[in-house]
N, C-alpha and C positions, 0 to 999 in steps of 0.2 A: 590660545587655544586657538586662533583661528589657524596659525603652521601646523598644529596638531590634527585640526578637523582636514588641513588640506593633505596630509600624509594620510588619513585613513581612507579620503575619499580616492587617491591613488591607487589605495592597495585593494577595492574593490574591482577594480578591472584584471586581478593577477589570481590564477589558482593556486589558492597555498599550499597546495599539497605537493606541488613541482619544486625540483631544485635537485641539484647533479652535486654529489660530497666530492670536493676537492678535499688536495692533503694539506694543503697551505694552513698553518693553525689561524692565520687571521682571515682567512677567506670569509664572507658572509657566508659561504653552503656548506661549510664544515659543521659536521655533526657535533650535537650536545647531546651527551648519554643522559639516560633517563634519570640519573642521581644527582643530577645539576639542580641547585637552589631555584632556578627560572622555574623549573617544572611544577614546585609545588605554590611558589607566587601566582603564576600564570592559572592554577586550579583555582586556586582562592576567587582569582576575579572568574571567573565561569560560573563558578557555585554562585555568585553576586550576582550574574547576569550581565558583568559587563562586555564580555567577551560569549558570541555565541559557537565558538568552536571553529570546525573549518565548515564546508559549504554546508554538511549533511547534519551540522548541530552538533558534532561530535570532537570533543577534545581528545585527541588519540596520547593519550599521557604513558601508554603502553609501550612506546617504541622509541628510540631517538629519531629527532628534527633535525633540519637545519638551522643556521644563526639565521637564516633569511625567514623562514616560516615563523620562527619564535618572534622577530621583530615585527612580523604583520601582525600576529596575535596580539603583541602591546599597541600597534596601532590603534587595534580595535577598540583595545580597551581606553587608549588615551582619547576616542572620539567620546564614550561615554563616562568621562571623567566626572562630570556635575553628580553622578547616580554614586558615587562613591563617598565612604565615611573615612573618616579620617586614618583609620587604618589600614584599608585599602588603597587611599591616597600614598600611605608610605610605602606600600608594594610596587604601586607604578612608579613611583620616583625611583626607586630601586633598579628598576625594571628598564626605565628610560634612562638611566646611567649607563647601563651596562650594555645596553644596545644602540646607544646613540650613535655610532658610526655607521650601522647599517641604515638607522633612520634618517640618516642624514643626506644617506645615498640611494635611498628607496627609488628616486626619480628616475635616476641612468639605471638599477638594477630593472625597474618594472618594463621600462622600454627594453631593453635588452631581452628579457624572459617571454615578452609575448611576442615578438617575433619567430621564435623559436618553438611557440608552443601549437600543438596539433589542434586543428578548429576542432576536429572529429573525436567524441570522446567516448567511451565505453563503461558499462558498470552490468552488473549481472547477479544474480543470485543461481543457487545449486541447493536442489532437496531431493532427499531420498528416504523412503518409509519402508516400513513392514507393518502390515496392517492385517487385522484378523476380525472375521465377522461371524458371530455366531447367534442363527436364528433359535427359537424356542425351540423346536422341535430336536435341536440338537446338532444339524448340520451347520458345516462351517465351510468359509472363504478365506484363506491364507495366500496373501503374496507378498510381493515386494514392488515398488514402484521409483521412478526417479522423474524427476523436471527439472529443466533447464530454460532461463531466460534471460536474453542478452537486449539490454538498452543502450541504444545509441544515440547522440546527440552532436547537433552539429550548430555554431555560431552564423546565421545570415547576415544579420545586419545587429544595430546597436538595439534594436527593440523586438527581430524575429528569429526564431529559432527552428530549426526541422530535429524532428523525433523518430526515430524507428525501432521496432523490438522484433527479434528473432526469437524462434520457441521451437522445440522439439514436437511440441503437441499441443492443438488446441481444437475447439470447436470448428467444423468446416461445413462447407454447403452441402455434402454428402452425408454428414452425421453431423447435425448442428446441436443434437444430445453429448455429442463425444467430450470426456472431460480432458483436463490439460496433462494427465499421468500417462507416462508410458509404463506397462508392465515389464519386468525383467524378463527377459528371452525372446519379447515380440519382436519380429523383423520390421524393415521401415515401411512395408508396403500393407501390413495389417493395419485394418480398419481404427484401432485406437493407440496407432503409432504413426502418425503422420510424419512425412519427413520435413526435417529441418527446413523453418521458413518463416520468412517476414510476415507478420501478421497484424501489425501495425506501423503507420506513415502518416505523420499529420506536422503541420505548421501550427506554429504558436507566436502571435503577435500581440502587441500593444496598441488598441485602436481605441483613443478617446480616455476610459477610464476603465474598458473593461480589456482585461487580457480573452484573447479569442484563438481559439484551438480549431482548426479546419484540417478534415481528412478522415481517414481512420483511427481509431481513439479510442480509449476505455471509456466504456459505459458504467460511470459512478452514479448512482441514483438516492442512494441511503447511506447512511452512518455503516451501518453492521452487514451490508449486502444483503438485507432479507431478498430484496426484490431484485438484484442481478448480482452476480458473481463479477465483479468489476476488473477481475486479475485474469478472466477466460475469455469474458465478451466483449467484443469492441461493435462499434458501429459508425457507418461513413455518414458523415454531418460535422455540426456547429455546435461547440460548445463556449459557454461566455460565463466568467466571472470576473464580477465586479466588486471591490474591496470599497464597500461604505465609510469604514472606517479599520482602526486596527482591530475591531474586536467584530463585526460585522462583517459578512460576506455573501453576495446573491448570485447564484448558479443556474445556468440554464441549458439544456441540450435538447436539438431537433436533429432530426435525421433517420435513416432508414437502418433498421436491426438486421432484418433478413429477408431473401429475395429468393422465393422458388428454391428455401432448403429440405432437407431431408432428416428425419428423425428417426433412430437406431434403436433397439434395443441390445442387452450385453450378449445375443444371440444374432446380432446383426441383422434383425427382421424388421423391416418398415414400419415403425409405430405412428405415423401420421398419414394411413391411407384413409379414405372415406368412409367417417362416422367415426372414427378413434379420437383421442384425447387432442392430439396434437396437429390435427388435419388444419385447423385455423390457424395456426401459430407458423403455418410455411412463410408468410410473407408479412412484415412486420414493421410499421414507421413508430418511431419513438418521441414523445415530447416530455419534456418538464421542467419545473423551475423549484428551487429551493433556497429558503434562507437560514443561514447559519451562524450560531454566537457562540463566542468561544473567548475565553480568559484564563486567570493562570490554574483556576479550583474548579471554575464550571464550563461544561461545552452544552448545546441545543441546537436543536432545527427542526423544520418541517417540509417536506418537499410534496410536491403533487405531480404525480408521473401516468403517462397513458400509453397504452400499446394498444395500438391499430391495425387490423390487416385491412390493407390498403386497397386491394384487389377488392374484396367483398363490402368495405366501408363497414367491417365490423369492429365494435369495442371489445377488446380482447381484456385488458384491465383498466381499472380506474383508479390509481391509489392515492391516498394518502398518509404518508409515515412523518409518526412525530418520534424522536428521539432526544435524549439527555445523559449527561454524564457527571459525576460530581466526585471531585477530588475529598476522600474525607480527611485524610493526614498523608505523609509523604509516601507511607505504605499500604495505604486502605483507598479504593476509589469503585465505584457504583456505578453501573451503566445500565439504561432499560432502553427498548424502543418497540412501539405499539404500530401495525400495519393493518388497515382496512381496505377492502377493493368494493367500490359501489358498480361495478359492472355485472351483469349477468352470467351465471356458466355457459362456456360456448361448449359443452359437449355435456351430454348425459351422462358419460362415466364418473363425474363430480358428484361426490356425497359428502358434502362437509361444509363448513361455513366458512366466513368472511373475511376473520381477522387473524391476526398474529401478533404472540407477545415473544418477546426476548427480553433476557434480565440478564446479567453478568457481576460478579463481586470479583473482584482483583487484589491479593492479599501478597505485600511484598514488592520488590523493587519495580517501579512501575515501567520503565524501561531498560532494558537491559543492554548495558552500552559499555560495561565492563567485566575482567575477568572474576568469577565466582557469583555475578547478581543472577537471581533467582526471584518465580514468582508461581503461586498457584492460583488456576481461576476457576472459579464456579459458575456453570452458564446454565441457563434453563430456557428452551422453547416450547409453545404452544400454538400449533401452526393448523387452520383450517385450510380444507382443498381448496375454497375458490379464494384464497387471499394471496395466493403464489402460484408461481410458472414450475412444477419442480425441477425442469431441466435447468432453468435460469437461478434456481434458488443457492445462495451462495455459502452458507455455513458449511461444513465438509465434517464430518461426515454423512449430514441431512441430505447433501445435494442428491436431485434425481430420486429420493425417495419415494417409493409410490406412484400412481398413476392418477394421481385427483381424488387424496385420501386426506382425512385429518391425522395430525400425528403429534406426540409429544417428545421431547427430548431432555435428557438430563446429564449435563457432562463435566467432568473434572481434570484440567488440564495441568501439569506441571512444566513450566518453562526454566532451562539453566543456560547461561552463557559460559561457553569456554576461554571463549575471546570478545572484542568487541565486533567480529563478523564472524564469529560462530558458534553457532548455539543447538541445542536440541532439546527436545519435549518429551512426555509420555502422555498418553491421554486414555481415556475409558469413558464410553457413551451408552447408555440406557435408551434404546429408540422404541417408540409403543405406537403400534398403529391403531387409531381408534376404531378403524372402519373393518377391516378384513380381518381373516384368521389371526390365529396370535403366532404362526409363522410367517407375517411380516413385520413383526417386531423382533429385535434383534438388540445382542450387544456389540460394541465394536472398542477393538482394542488398538492402538498404535504407537509405534515406537518412532522416530523422525531425527533428521539433521539437517541443519540449515546453516547454507554458506553465503556468504557476501563478499561480492570482489569489485 
């Protein structure tokens, strides 16, 4: 067993998706066809939790892999052999026999491959969508949009890595309410189509029991992004994540979110001028502390977060967010979040409550990792005007709705996987503005495609 564990530990230093296919039949890098019996055996081990697949937790059983990659997965299972029942141990024995040569030579292969691996690795997402927004008076807005995000990571040493993100569009200093999508046909110098640029750069290192991240990085405050759209907004500061055990994590953030920024409306008019809703949001420091619990069927957490205008020493938001989710069965899950803000409104424009509610029911495949998997989600929002900041509110299409009004939203999502890395969705939302005229309420339709690479 010690020998098996040694093999598995050696594999942790290798990117299992690497490998060059050679023609020689007995070469460990030769391709294994998807109808090979080993695929079925490895799939059984994945489902039993003895293997977590590749680095992203996904065993790609839909395409050929090399003998080296298959041996890597076998070694992962060997390190968890004590979890296997008699049937799984039998499968593991057959796999060990089949790939015994590769397992015995892994030390040599690992050393050779590591020297040839690039230190800088990239992945990304590309999304495109068509949307239609129709208000109660019959007015409509139909458009096509796209979004590209590239993520890069470089290993600095055994404890430290460098991360960077490039985007085609993101909030910026001249328009901090700018969204992350580019409308079809918009030139690169248009306000809502920024030049492709780096919007995040940070270092992550292990410091004692904490994973410490320093630099411009994503601002993730709560589970469902009700407080902040973490995909769009970044902050300059420090994040600490301390894993108390396998189920409990404590996370804190501290830094500067905005400094001298400007907010524009859809007509490119400054809405952060004196007396306006966003006047006090031009300079923001952020502080947060959260604790989260997660096991196989349940997850939950509580977060305290504060936005403060550092130039005027004004409390903008003082949030407490509580979330919970439960896997009822393999095909059904429920989730909910409650947010309350104890800071007073910073503008007379705000005419509404301090609390926000979110609920979601998801039926179908809980994670779309294989071709043909699908699910349906029903979502509900009830958002008080003083509970969130419209520009920062994460859920789309509710993001940037109104200018300090209460609203409700009911949505239906359908998601389908064409492959593990290519998916589509259809959405319908009905948004009710509870304060202004009915023309501020609307119906929203969307069809979107998502690619991961």
